[in-house]
BAPASE-211217 format. One record per residue (C-alpha): residue in three letters; z, x, y; residue number from 1. Coordinates in Angstrom, 3 decimals, decimal comma, always signed. Layout:
BEGIN
   r       pz       px       py   k
 ALA        Z        X        Y NUM
...
END
This chain:
BEGIN
   r       pz       px       py   k
 MET  +79,035 -159,826 +167,462   1
 ASP  +77,480 -162,339 +169,708   2
 LEU  +74,663 -161,770 +172,639   3
 THR  +77,235 -162,791 +175,430   4
 GLN  +79,280 -159,943 +174,452   5
 VAL  +76,237 -157,119 +174,911   6
 LEU  +74,647 -159,115 +177,691   7
 PRO  +75,749 -156,491 +180,251   8
 VAL  +73,850 -153,772 +178,621   9
 ALA  +71,292 -155,845 +177,166  10
 ILE  +70,237 -156,971 +180,699  11
 PRO  +69,586 -154,303 +182,291  12
 ILE  +67,476 -152,808 +179,322  13
 ALA  +65,444 -155,806 +178,727  14
 ARG  +64,410 -155,555 +182,572  15
 ILE  +62,952 -152,043 +181,575  16
 TRP  +61,352 -153,237 +178,946  17
 VAL  +59,831 -156,593 +180,401  18
 ARG  +58,426 -154,195 +183,731  19
 SER  +57,222 -151,529 +181,181  20
 GLN  +55,295 -154,267 +179,379  21
 ARG  +54,014 -155,817 +182,211  22
 ASN  +52,512 -152,630 +183,578  23
 ARG  +51,326 -151,328 +180,082  24
 TYR  +49,271 -154,731 +179,708  25
 ARG  +48,423 -155,672 +183,297  26
 PHE  +46,277 -152,291 +183,445  27
 CYS  +44,951 -151,650 +180,341  28
 ASP  +41,665 -151,747 +179,693  29
 GLN  +41,740 -155,380 +177,744  30
 ALA  +43,279 -156,809 +180,929  31
 ARG  +41,119 -159,717 +182,822  32
 SER  +41,488 -162,149 +185,300  33
 LEU  +41,405 -165,660 +184,270  34
 THR  +37,719 -167,079 +183,684  35
 GLU  +35,798 -169,902 +185,827  36
 ILE  +36,646 -172,265 +182,991  37
 GLU  +40,301 -171,347 +182,508  38
 THR  +40,808 -171,475 +186,472  39
 ALA  +38,988 -175,005 +186,384  40
 VAL  +40,979 -176,343 +183,614  41
 LEU  +44,275 -175,319 +184,963  42
 SER  +43,499 -175,621 +188,845  43
 PRO  +45,317 -179,334 +189,494  44
 PHE  +48,501 -177,740 +188,019  45
 PHE  +49,108 -174,359 +189,684  46
 ALA  +48,480 -172,672 +192,698  47
 PRO  +45,813 -170,939 +193,919  48
 GLU  +48,029 -167,550 +194,179  49
 ILE  +48,868 -168,011 +190,522  50
 LEU  +45,528 -168,296 +189,396  51
 GLU  +44,630 -165,403 +191,176  52
 GLN  +47,359 -163,091 +190,654  53
 VAL  +47,626 -163,894 +186,833  54
 ARG  +46,199 -161,124 +184,478  55
 VAL  +45,595 -162,054 +180,659  56
 ALA  +45,549 -159,172 +178,023  57
 GLU  +43,851 -159,989 +175,145  58
 VAL  +45,274 -157,602 +171,995  59
 PHE  +45,325 -157,596 +167,991  60
 GLY  +48,891 -157,426 +168,156  61
 ILE  +51,942 -158,155 +170,104  62
 PRO  +54,864 -155,502 +169,024  63
 ASN  +58,520 -156,642 +168,941  64
 PRO  +60,746 -154,531 +171,627  65
 TRP  +62,173 -151,123 +170,364  66
 PHE  +65,564 -152,480 +170,972  67
 TYR  +65,507 -154,844 +168,259  68
 PRO  +66,656 -152,661 +165,576  69
 LEU  +69,320 -151,934 +167,363  70
 LEU  +70,457 -155,488 +168,174  71
 ARG  +70,465 -156,341 +164,517  72
 ARG  +72,758 -153,419 +163,669  73
 LEU  +75,014 -154,777 +166,116  74
 GLY  +74,582 -158,210 +163,985  75
 ILE  +72,287 -160,316 +166,679  76
 LYS  +69,849 -161,893 +165,206  77
 PRO  +66,902 -161,423 +167,650  78
 PRO  +65,630 -164,457 +169,300  79
 LEU  +61,905 -164,239 +168,268  80
 ASP  +59,550 -162,168 +166,118  81
 ILE  +57,299 -161,391 +168,920  82
 SER  +54,685 -159,735 +166,242  83
 HIS  +54,173 -163,005 +165,046  84
 ALA  +54,048 -164,671 +168,710  85
 GLY  +50,414 -166,421 +170,009  86
 ALA  +51,523 -165,322 +173,554  87
 ILE  +54,059 -163,613 +175,697  88
 THR  +54,479 -163,298 +179,238  89
 PHE  +55,676 -160,337 +181,403  90
 ASP  +56,058 -161,668 +185,050  91
 ASP  +52,414 -161,868 +186,052  92
 THR  +50,735 -160,567 +183,236  93
 VAL  +50,311 -163,056 +180,297  94
 VAL  +49,674 -160,756 +176,922  95
 VAL  +48,262 -162,920 +174,270  96
 ALA  +47,134 -162,472 +170,372  97
 ARG  +43,434 -162,591 +170,050  98
 ARG  +43,431 -164,607 +167,282  99
 GLU  +44,894 -167,521 +169,580 100
 ASN  +42,135 -166,864 +172,464 101
 GLU  +39,533 -167,458 +169,497 102
 ALA  +40,521 -170,816 +168,635 103
 ILE  +39,311 -172,465 +171,902 104
 LEU  +40,740 -175,874 +171,360 105
 GLY  +44,162 -174,445 +171,411 106
 TRP  +44,014 -171,977 +174,010 107
 HIS  +44,273 -173,828 +177,408 108
 PRO  +47,360 -175,413 +176,080 109
 LEU  +49,178 -171,925 +175,365 110
 LEU  +47,872 -170,276 +178,716 111
 PHE  +49,429 -173,329 +180,588 112
 HIS  +52,593 -172,757 +178,570 113
 GLU  +52,287 -169,021 +179,786 114
 LEU  +51,430 -169,693 +183,439 115
 VAL  +54,431 -172,096 +183,648 116
 HIS  +56,462 -169,005 +182,640 117
 VAL  +54,492 -167,041 +185,303 118
 VAL  +55,726 -169,791 +187,841 119
 GLN  +59,416 -169,314 +186,513 120
 TYR  +59,188 -165,568 +187,231 121
 ALA  +57,519 -165,819 +190,849 122
 SER  +60,178 -169,080 +191,559 123
 LEU  +63,301 -166,819 +190,495 124
 GLY  +61,944 -163,363 +191,166 125
 PRO  +61,625 -161,234 +187,925 126
 HIS  +65,738 -160,136 +187,477 127
 ILE  +66,962 -163,529 +187,757 128
 PHE  +64,447 -164,907 +185,599 129
 LEU  +65,085 -162,418 +182,767 130
 ASP  +69,172 -162,527 +183,561 131
 LYS  +69,045 -166,874 +183,160 132
 TYR  +66,531 -166,865 +180,316 133
 LEU  +68,945 -164,159 +178,157 134
 ARG  +72,118 -165,973 +178,806 135
 GLY  +70,088 -169,443 +178,095 136
 LEU  +69,113 -167,926 +174,663 137
 ALA  +72,778 -166,722 +174,551 138
 ALA  +74,192 -169,870 +175,188 139
 VAL  +72,144 -171,960 +172,465 140
 ASP  +72,540 -169,178 +169,842 141
 MET  +69,288 -167,515 +170,200 142
 ASP  +67,550 -170,759 +169,424 143
 TYR  +64,467 -169,672 +171,270 144
 TYR  +63,128 -173,597 +171,189 145
 ARG  +66,571 -174,794 +172,703 146
 ASN  +66,484 -171,955 +175,773 147
 PRO  +66,365 -174,259 +178,693 148
 PHE  +62,896 -171,840 +180,005 149
 GLU  +61,010 -172,641 +176,921 150
 ARG  +61,975 -176,454 +176,973 151
 GLU  +60,718 -176,768 +180,462 152
 ALA  +57,443 -174,986 +179,472 153
 TYR  +56,903 -177,114 +176,340 154
 GLY  +57,656 -180,128 +177,940 155
 LEU  +55,117 -179,486 +180,656 156
 GLN  +52,690 -178,387 +178,210 157
 ARG  +53,220 -181,518 +175,953 158
 ARG  +52,437 -183,415 +179,413 159
 PHE  +49,347 -181,460 +180,326 160
 GLU  +48,186 -181,709 +176,762 161
 SER  +48,331 -185,532 +176,772 162
 ALA  +47,045 -186,116 +180,069 163
 PRO  +44,962 -182,638 +180,869 164
 HIS  +42,955 -184,835 +183,758 165
 VAL  +46,168 -186,327 +185,623 166
 PRO  +46,999 -183,457 +187,897 167
 PHE  +50,380 -182,325 +188,611 168
 SER  +52,434 -179,356 +190,083 169
 VAL  +54,198 -176,961 +187,899 170
 ALA  +55,654 -175,622 +190,671 171
 ASP  +56,920 -179,023 +192,077 172
 GLU  +57,782 -180,408 +188,383 173
 LEU  +60,098 -177,110 +188,115 174
 GLN  +61,628 -177,492 +191,106 175
 THR  +62,979 -181,063 +190,640 176
 LYS  +64,755 -179,824 +187,344 177
END
């Protein structure tokens, strides 16, 4: 069985999971606003309202979704072992594995990438973003790196990394694609 066959059931379950994770991490003790340095580095690329609304929760581990074993039983390979991810975005909340934040040289590009997802969520709305994200995964045989939203985020992240002092609007770039 492939993901396209279970999308009508998977999408509502994923929406509930994303909302619960967003609420779990947005309001936890580890959640914080962006620091002054993070805001200064990222403000040439993101609208002030995005930088003001985002919360970052630094945790020691990001658990896989509770429904991954069910996907495996249905013969569907989960797209990514989230427990090994450096970060994941739930709407306006970025959850980052603390080990990633400790390596400061790699932190700003990772945070930039996750903020691209915050803009994607904001421009489409959480339900439409998640629907398109999952359909994008299904269309590329669950290959995380070929997902259109990840390709956009990694492309903009590379642009940021190659010229961090050349400002551009992430929102405008996403609108033109």
